[in-house]
N, C-alpha and C positions, 0 to 999 in steps of 0.2 A: 509505506508511508513516504510522502513527499514533502519537502520543505522548499519553498520558493523565496529567493532573496533578490530584491530589487533595490538599487541605490538611487535611481532617478527615473524621470519619464523617458529619457532617451537612452538610458543605460540598458545593457542587455541583462535579462533576467536569468539568474542561476537557479537550477533545480537540483536539490540534493535528495537522493533516494536512499531509504534505509529499510532493510528487511526486518523481520521480527527478531532474529538472533542478534543482529547488531544493536537493536534497540534494547533488548534485555541486557546485553553486555554493558552498554553504556549506563544503564540504571544501576547495575551491580557495582560498577566502578565508582559511580557517584556516591552510592551508599557507603562503600568501603572507605572512600576518602573522607567522608563526613565522620565516620566512626573513629578513624585514626586521628583526625583533627580534634574531635571532642576529647578523646583520651589524652592527647598531648596537652590540651588546654587544662584538663582536670589535674593531671599529675604535675605539670610544670608551673601552673599558675595557682590553682586553688590550694593544692597541698603546700606549696611554698608560702602562700599568703597565710595559711593557717599556722604553719610552724613559726614563721618569722614575725607574725603579728602585725601585718599591714594595717594601717589605721582604719580604713573603711571596709576593704575587701575581706579582711579576716573575720569581721563580725558577720558578714553575709555568708561566707562559705564554711565557717566553723561548724554549724549544725549539720552540714552535708557530709563533711569529712570526719566528724568526731567519732563515728562508729569505726571507721577504718583505722584512725589513729589509736583508738582504744584497743582494737584487735592487734595492731602492731606492737603496742606497748605490752599487752599481755603475752604476746609471743616472745618478745625480748626478755621479759621477766621470767618466763618459764625456761628460756634458754640459759639465762644466767643461773637460775636455781639448779638446773641440770649440770651446768659446768661446775658449780660450787660442790655439788655432790661428788662429781668425778674427782675434783681436786682433793676432797677429803679422803676418798678411797685411795688415791695415789699417795697421799701423805702416810696413811696407815701402812700400805705395802712398803713404802720406802723406809719407814721406821723399822719394820721387821727385817728388811734387807740389810740396813746398816747394822742392826744388832747382830744378825748372823755373821756379817762380814767382820765385825770386831771380835766375835768369839773365835771364828776360824783363824783370823790374823794372829790372835794370841797363841793358838796352837802351833802355827808355823813360824812364830817369832818375827812377825812383821808389825811395825809400828804404824797404825793407821793415821796417827797425827802428822806423819811426815808428808802425807798427800794433801793435807788441807792447806789452803793458801795462807801464807804468813802475812803478818801485818805490814812487812816491808813491801810486799807485792801490791798491796792496796793501801797506800799511805793516806792518812786522814788529811783533809784540806787544811791549809795553814790558816790560822786565826789572825785576822787583821787587827792592827793596833786600835783602830776606831771602827765601830760598826758602820757598814755602808747603808745609806738610806734606801729604803724600798717602799713600794706602795702600789696603788693601782685599784681598778674597779674590782670588787669581789664578785666573781662569777662561779658559783659552786657547780661541780659536775652534775649532769643529770642522773648519771648512774655511777656513783663512786664504787660500788661493789665490783663492777667490771674491771676497773683499774686495779683494784686490790687483787682480783683473781689473776690478772695478767702478771702482776708482780710476784704472786705466789707461784705461778707456773714457771716463771723464770728462775725463781729460787729452787724449786723442785728439780728443774733441769740441771742446775749446777750440782745439786746434791747427787743426782743420778749419775752425772759424769764422774764425780769423785768415787762413788760406790763402784762404778764400772772399772775405774783405774785400780781400786783396791782389790777387787776380785781378780782382775787380770794379773796383778802382782802375786796374789796368793796362788793362782793357778800355776804361774811360772815357778814359784818355790816348791809347790807340790810335785811338779813335773821333775824338777831337779832332784828332789828327794827320792822320787820313784826311780829315776835313772841311777842314782847312787845305790839303791837297793838291788837293782838288776845287775850291778857290777860287783857286788859283794858275794863271795862264795857262800851260798846258803842251801844248795841242793846237793844231796849225796850223789856222787858220781856213779855209784853202784848200789843197788838195793841189798839189804841184808845187814847182819851185825858186823862189828869191827873185829878182825882177828888179832891185830896187834896195834897198840896205841902209840902215841907220841911220847918220846922220852928214852931213858936208859933201859936197855933190855939185853939179855944174852943173845949174841949174834947167832942166827939160825944155822950158820955154816961153821964158824970157828968155835962157838960156845962162849966166847969172851964177852964181857960187858961192853956195850957200844951204844952210841946215840942213834935212836931211830927217828929220822927227821920228818916222818909223816904218819899216815894211817894206812894199814893194810886191810883191804876188803877181799876176803876169800870169795871166789866165784868160779864158775865153770868156764872152761875155755870157750871163747867166742861171745861171752856175755857183753851186752852193749855197755859202753862207758859214755856218760853224758857230761856236758860242761856244767860245772858247779855254778857258773855265772856267765853273763854275756861278756864278750871281749873280742880281741883280735889274736889269731893264732901266731904266736911268736916263733915257734920252732917245731918241726917234725923231723926227728933225727934218731940215729942209733948212738947209744952210750954204752961203754963197756960194763958198767954196773947196773944202770937203769934199763938196759936193753932198748927196745923200741919205745920212744916216749914222745909225748906232745906237751908243749908249754903254751899257755894262753895268758896274754897280757890283759889285765882288767883296768889299767890306768892307775895313777897315783902310786906307782911303785908296787902294785899288787899283782902277783903272778901265781898261777896254779900249775902244777906239774902232774902228769899222768904217766906212770912208768910200767915196765914189764908187759907191754902191749903185744898182741899178736898181729894187729892190723890197725892202721890209722885211716880215718875217713875224711880227713881234712888236710890242707896244705898250708904252709906258712903264708901269712897275709890274709887268710880267710876271716871273714867276720862271722862269729857264731853267737847264738842266743843261748840264754840259760835253759838247760834241759835238752839241748840238741845233742844227738849222738855224734861223738867225735872219734871213737876208736872201739876196739874190742879187747876183752881181757885175754892175757896170754901168760907166758912164763919165760920171757926172754931176759937176757942179762943175768945178773946175779940173783937168782931165784931158785927156790926148791919146789915150786909148784904153781899152778894157775892162781893168780890173784892180781889185784890192782894196788899199786903203791901210789898214794895220793899225797901231795905236798902243797902247802900254802907258803909262799915266800913274800915278805914285805921288805922292800929295798935289798933283796938278795938274802935275807936272813930267814931261816925256816921258823915257822910259827905252828902252834898246835892247831890243826884243822878243825878239831872238835869245838874250839871256841867260836868258829864261824858257822859251822853246820848246826850246832845246838841240838834241838830235838829231831833233826833230820836223820841222825844216826843213833845207833844203840850198840852197846857192847854185848858180847855173847860168844858162844862156842863157834868156831869156824866150821865151814861145811866139811863133810867127810871127804877125805882125799885131797883137800886144799891145804897148802902150806904157805910159808912166808918167804920173804926175801928181803933184799936191802932197800 
């Protein structure tokens, strides 16, 4: 295809040649430009005229765009309905969460009211001596439900933050309680019945009445001795009466003592957990046979270990061949 361009009788004639591919490309580019231009005119002129109510144009284009506007309005209405349903589900779940949080907080002794914002943090606006004049054109919102949902979502977000803070505090209190339980002697250091209890008894060597400051657990030589609670090893040493002994500090002035041992598996300064093997039963020191002498001291004063161990121990006849000591 050739196109000849002539500007005058004496001017030189220009000849433009186009092949078939160039011609097709030019037609496609022209069609695409027209489509984009028509779309821009439709969206930026017709729709704007229909929404804003231009005097003449709106009446002409409203029938054209009414279907699209109706579809968009239906889509927005369905979206708002779905959002409202989700908000209702969130409210129901949050109510259950708050109810559970209050019940658990009562069990751990936490006051949930202390986490709620006080009136001082949100002071009410001051009332003026004379009402200020207000007015203006009344323009109701097109979709008031959307604003209500946004306000409700903001309120739910605040309530969720308060519930999260409450549950975090409850978790902290429960963790503290769990740690306290782990540091209280509640595991029998040796399995089996108690051979000699806490209190006044005939001394096994002299036969005279004397205070027995702990519990004796008859056991065979080499039986594992476990820590009654978690703590830090305070001392591993030899004592003239206790023989080889281990002391564990559990904090708050609470110490447990394991005496007449044949062997210790820990050293001073070691961190031990409840139920961990710390030594082996022996008959060292002032003892008449293999057994474990177990003491609980609070601020240095011996206490009855049975009060701490509870159901973890039982009284009964000692093992055959096992005797007692100091």
